[in-house]
N, C-alpha and C positions, 0 to 999 in steps of 0.2 A: 476911750480913744484919747491919744495924746495930741497936743497942739502941734502944728507944724513948726519945725525949727526956725529960729529967727535968722533967716538968711535973706539976702537980697534976691528979689524975683525979677529977672531981666525981661520977662514978658507978662506983666500984670494984665489980667482980663482975657488972656488967650488960653485956649485949651492946648495942653501940651501932649504931643504924641511921642512916646518913648518907644524906640524901635532898635533892632540890632543893626547898627551902622556898618557892619562888615558883611551882612547878608545881602547878596545880589537881589534876591526876591523881595526883601524888605525895602531895599533902596528903590526898586522899581515901583513898589506900592507907594512910597513917599512921593516919588515924581508924579504919579497919577493924582494923589491927594492934593499936591501943590497946584496942579492945573485945575482941579475942581473947587479949590478954596477961593472962590471969587470974592468973598467978603473979608478975607484975611483973618479968619478966626483961629487958625491953627499955627502952632509953633512946633517944629520937629527937632528932636534931640536924640542923640545916640545914647542908648541905654548902657553901652559899655563904658561910657565916661562916668564912672561911679563917683568920682570926686566932685562932679558938678550936677548931680541929680537935683531937680527942683524941690522946693519945699512941698510937703504933702501931709495931710492929716492921717492918711493910711500909710502903714509902713511899706517901704519899697524894698523888696528882696532882690538883690542884683541877679541872682540865678533865675528867678521867675521872670524878670524883665527880659531875659534872653529866650525864655520859653514861649512867651506870648507878648504881643504888642500891648502896651498899657497907655491909657488916656487919662490924664489928670485934669480934673474939672477947673474952670477958670478961677473959682474961689479957693482952689488948692486943698479942699476938704477931703476929696475922694479920688481914688485911682481905680479905674475899671480896666479889666484885662480880657483878652481874647474876644469872644463873640460880644460880650457886653461892651467892650471898647468899640467894636464895629458899629453897634447900635447907636452908641453915643456920637460917633463920627457922622452917622447918617443924619442926625439932627443938626449938625454944624454946617453941612454942605447943601446949598440950594437944590442941587439935583437929587439929593438924598431925602428931601422932605416928603416926596410922594411915596417913597418906599419905606421910610422909617416906621410908620404905624403898623405896617404889615409884619415887621420883625418881632412883634409882640403877640401875634396870633397864637393861640395854644398849639403846641407841637413845633412851631417854627423855631423857638429858642433851643429846644432839644436837638433838632436837626442841625441848626446853625452851630451849636457847640461842637457836635460831632464833626461837622465839616471843617470848622475852624481848627480843631485839634489835629485832624488828619493833615491839613495843609501845613500847619506849624511843624509837625513832625517830619514832613517830607519836603520842606521848602528848599533844602540844599540839593535835592534831586530834581525839583521842578525847574529851578534856575541854578545851574551848577556854578560853583565858586571857582575862581581861578587859583590853581595851586593850593587848594584847601585853606586859603587865608581866612575864610569866614567860619571855619569850624569852631564849635564851642569847646574849649579845652576841658577835658575831663567829663564831658556829658555822658559818655558811654560807661564811665566809672561811677561808683557811688558818689553822690553829692555830699559836700561837707554839711555838717549840721547848720541850722539857720544862723546861730550866733557867729560861727567862724566865716560863713559866707558873707554876712553883713560887714564883718571887720575887714576881710581881704578883698571881697568883690571878685568878679570874674577877671581873669587875666586875658589880655589881648595877645594872640599869637602872632 
């Protein structure tokens, strides 16, 4: 594992939630999380703004950031995606503390991953976008290889 790049961290000590800022479903989720974050532990950042991604010990693939929500730990050592990110968020929110241990019961992670992936794939149908503005360019086409995706990053339509 490589060390996080030496960049300025505007939110030290906070968990960073990377989400698709043009997705209406994702925006709604962030509004709900904001209301539940009574202790101010979370910082929300648009994953499409690849020029300002936070430092992280795990590599952040711009295309994967649009596939699933990512949560970066306060120490910036790890990024959790999808269901694992949801479990991490449950520990950060006071209302989630009662539910968080249940998310680790055998079988629950398997079901949680399946459900998360279904919602992520169908999020544009669940909360429709206006004029297709939140579509992920080229998602239906073959993805670029990992090195070119990191260099170019997703484009905002």
